[in-house]
C-alpha positions as CSV (number, residue, x, y, z in Angstrom):
1,M,-11.5,-7.1,-16.3
2,P,-14.6,-6.2,-14.3
3,L,-16.3,-2.9,-14.8
4,A,-16.1,-0.8,-11.7
5,V,-18.9,1.8,-11.3
6,L,-18.3,4.6,-8.8
7,G,-20.5,7.4,-7.6
8,L,-18.7,10.7,-6.7
9,G,-20.0,13.7,-4.8
10,S,-18.8,16.9,-3.3
11,S,-20.5,19.9,-1.5
12,I,-17.3,21.8,-0.6
13,E,-15.2,23.4,-3.4
14,R,-17.1,21.0,-5.7
15,Q,-15.4,21.6,-9.0
16,R,-11.8,21.3,-7.5
17,H,-12.5,18.2,-5.6
18,L,-14.3,16.4,-8.4
19,V,-11.6,17.2,-10.9
20,G,-9.0,15.9,-8.6
21,A,-11.0,12.8,-7.9
22,L,-11.4,12.2,-11.7
23,D,-7.7,12.7,-12.2
24,A,-6.9,10.1,-9.5
25,L,-9.4,7.6,-10.8
26,A,-8.2,8.0,-14.3
27,A,-4.8,6.9,-13.1
28,L,-6.4,3.6,-11.8
29,A,-8.6,3.0,-14.9
30,D,-8.0,1.3,-18.1
31,P,-8.0,4.6,-20.1
32,A,-9.8,3.1,-23.1
33,T,-12.7,2.2,-20.9
34,L,-13.2,5.3,-18.7
35,R,-16.6,6.7,-19.0
36,V,-18.0,9.8,-17.1
37,S,-21.5,10.8,-16.7
38,R,-23.0,14.3,-16.6
39,V,-22.7,16.1,-13.4
40,F,-25.9,16.8,-11.4
41,E,-26.5,19.3,-8.6
42,S,-28.8,18.4,-5.7
43,P,-29.7,19.5,-2.2
44,P,-28.2,17.3,0.6
45,V,-30.4,14.2,1.3
46,G,-30.9,13.3,5.0
47,F,-29.4,16.5,6.6
48,S,-29.7,20.2,6.4
49,D,-26.9,22.3,4.9
50,P,-27.0,25.3,2.6
51,R,-24.5,23.7,0.2
52,D,-25.7,21.6,-2.6
53,F,-23.8,18.7,-3.9
54,Y,-22.4,17.9,-7.3
55,N,-22.7,14.2,-8.1
56,L,-21.6,12.0,-11.0
57,V,-20.9,8.5,-11.9
58,V,-17.8,7.0,-13.5
59,A,-17.2,3.5,-14.9
60,F,-14.0,1.8,-16.0
61,D,-12.4,-1.6,-16.3
62,T,-10.0,-2.3,-13.5
63,P,-7.8,-5.2,-12.3
64,L,-8.3,-4.1,-8.7
65,A,-10.6,-6.3,-6.4
66,P,-13.5,-4.4,-4.7
67,D,-11.8,-4.1,-1.4
68,A,-8.5,-2.8,-3.0
69,L,-10.4,-0.3,-5.1
70,N,-12.5,0.8,-2.2
71,A,-9.3,1.4,-0.1
72,R,-7.9,3.5,-3.0
73,C,-11.1,5.5,-3.1
74,K,-10.9,6.2,0.7
75,T,-7.3,7.4,0.2
76,I,-8.4,9.7,-2.6
77,E,-11.1,11.1,-0.3
78,Q,-8.6,11.7,2.5
79,D,-6.2,13.3,0.0
80,H,-8.9,15.8,-0.6
81,G,-9.5,16.7,3.0
82,R,-12.2,14.3,4.0
83,P,-11.6,13.1,7.5
84,A,-11.4,9.3,8.1
85,G,-14.4,7.7,9.8
86,P,-18.2,8.3,9.5
87,T,-19.2,11.5,7.8
88,K,-22.7,10.7,6.6
89,Q,-24.7,13.7,7.8
90,I,-22.3,16.6,7.0
91,A,-21.1,18.5,4.0
92,R,-17.9,17.1,2.6
93,T,-15.1,17.7,0.2
94,L,-15.3,14.4,-1.5
95,D,-17.3,11.2,-1.4
96,I,-16.5,8.2,-3.6
97,D,-18.7,5.1,-3.3
98,L,-18.1,1.8,-5.1
99,L,-21.6,1.1,-6.5
100,L,-21.0,-1.9,-8.8
101,W,-18.1,-4.2,-9.6
102,G,-19.0,-6.4,-12.6
103,E,-21.9,-8.6,-11.6
104,A,-20.6,-9.0,-8.0
105,C,-23.1,-9.5,-5.2
106,G,-22.2,-9.8,-1.6
107,R,-19.8,-8.3,0.9
108,Y,-16.3,-7.4,0.0
109,G,-14.5,-6.1,3.1
110,D,-16.6,-3.1,4.2
111,T,-18.4,-2.8,1.0
112,A,-21.8,-4.5,0.1
113,L,-22.3,-4.9,-3.7
114,P,-24.3,-3.8,-5.5
115,R,-24.6,-0.8,-3.3
116,A,-28.2,0.0,-2.2
117,D,-27.8,3.7,-3.2
118,V,-28.0,2.7,-6.8
119,A,-31.8,2.4,-6.8
120,R,-32.5,4.7,-3.9
121,Y,-31.2,8.1,-4.9
122,A,-31.9,10.2,-8.1
123,F,-28.4,11.7,-8.0
124,V,-26.9,8.1,-8.4
125,L,-29.5,6.4,-10.6
126,H,-30.0,9.2,-13.1
127,P,-26.4,9.5,-14.1
128,L,-26.0,5.7,-14.0
129,A,-29.0,5.3,-16.3
130,E,-27.4,7.8,-18.8
131,L,-24.0,6.2,-18.6
132,L,-25.0,2.5,-18.7
133,P,-28.6,2.4,-19.9
134,E,-28.7,-1.2,-21.0
135,Q,-26.7,-2.7,-18.2
136,R,-28.8,-4.7,-15.8
137,H,-28.8,-4.3,-12.0
138,P,-27.1,-7.5,-10.7
139,T,-30.0,-8.3,-8.3
140,L,-33.1,-6.5,-9.5
141,G,-32.7,-7.7,-13.1
142,L,-33.9,-4.5,-14.7
143,T,-31.7,-2.2,-16.8
144,F,-30.6,1.1,-15.3
145,A,-32.7,2.9,-17.8
146,E,-35.8,0.9,-16.8
147,L,-35.0,1.6,-13.1
148,W,-34.8,5.3,-13.9
149,A,-38.0,5.3,-15.8
150,R,-39.8,3.9,-12.8
151,F,-38.2,6.2,-10.3
152,D,-40.2,9.1,-8.9
153,A,-37.7,11.8,-9.5
154,S,-40.2,14.5,-8.2
155,T,-39.2,13.5,-4.6
156,Q,-35.5,14.2,-5.1
157,P,-34.8,17.4,-7.0
158,H,-31.6,17.4,-9.1
159,W,-30.5,19.1,-12.3
160,A,-27.6,18.8,-14.7
161,V,-24.9,21.4,-14.5
162,A,-22.1,22.5,-16.7
163,F,-18.8,20.8,-15.7
164,T,-15.4,20.9,-17.3
165,W,-12.6,18.4,-16.9
166,H,-9.3,19.3,-18.6
167,G,-11.0,21.6,-21.0
168,R,-13.7,19.0,-22.0
169,E,-17.3,19.7,-21.2
170,I,-18.7,16.6,-19.5
171,S,-22.1,15.8,-21.0
172,A,-24.3,13.0,-21.9
173,P,-27.5,12.6,-23.8
174,D,-30.8,14.0,-22.2
């Protein structure tokens, strides 16, 4: 089964919506393969809002094709109060983006893989580099640890925060 890698974010009732998303995604995942990164807090990128985001990355094996998985993710977002349609420049309850699906490259429905955000944003690349440091980016050829080492994180402030999911502190190596 391919490894699906998803980026999750929330700036409204962050803990509640991310826990709910993790629960819903865990139901889709092969439980033995589910991995969860640390949670990082960061200011919004590309718009002004006083609410910071919590972001994390999850990875799991799945039999779902990219377009089917993406559709499930959009349903989970809507179940958590995110309106359908474009919501790029506003605070939101939940954002789930399919970042990678195995080594897939190309368009799958409305989703381009690998997602460009992987190498563009610290709040995506940092948790991804911690979760899957030796995995290679499908088109850039570098490992996620190498991409993170080359990233100028000073341009995008973010910091790890304490986060609990079902009584378990979510943490990863520094």
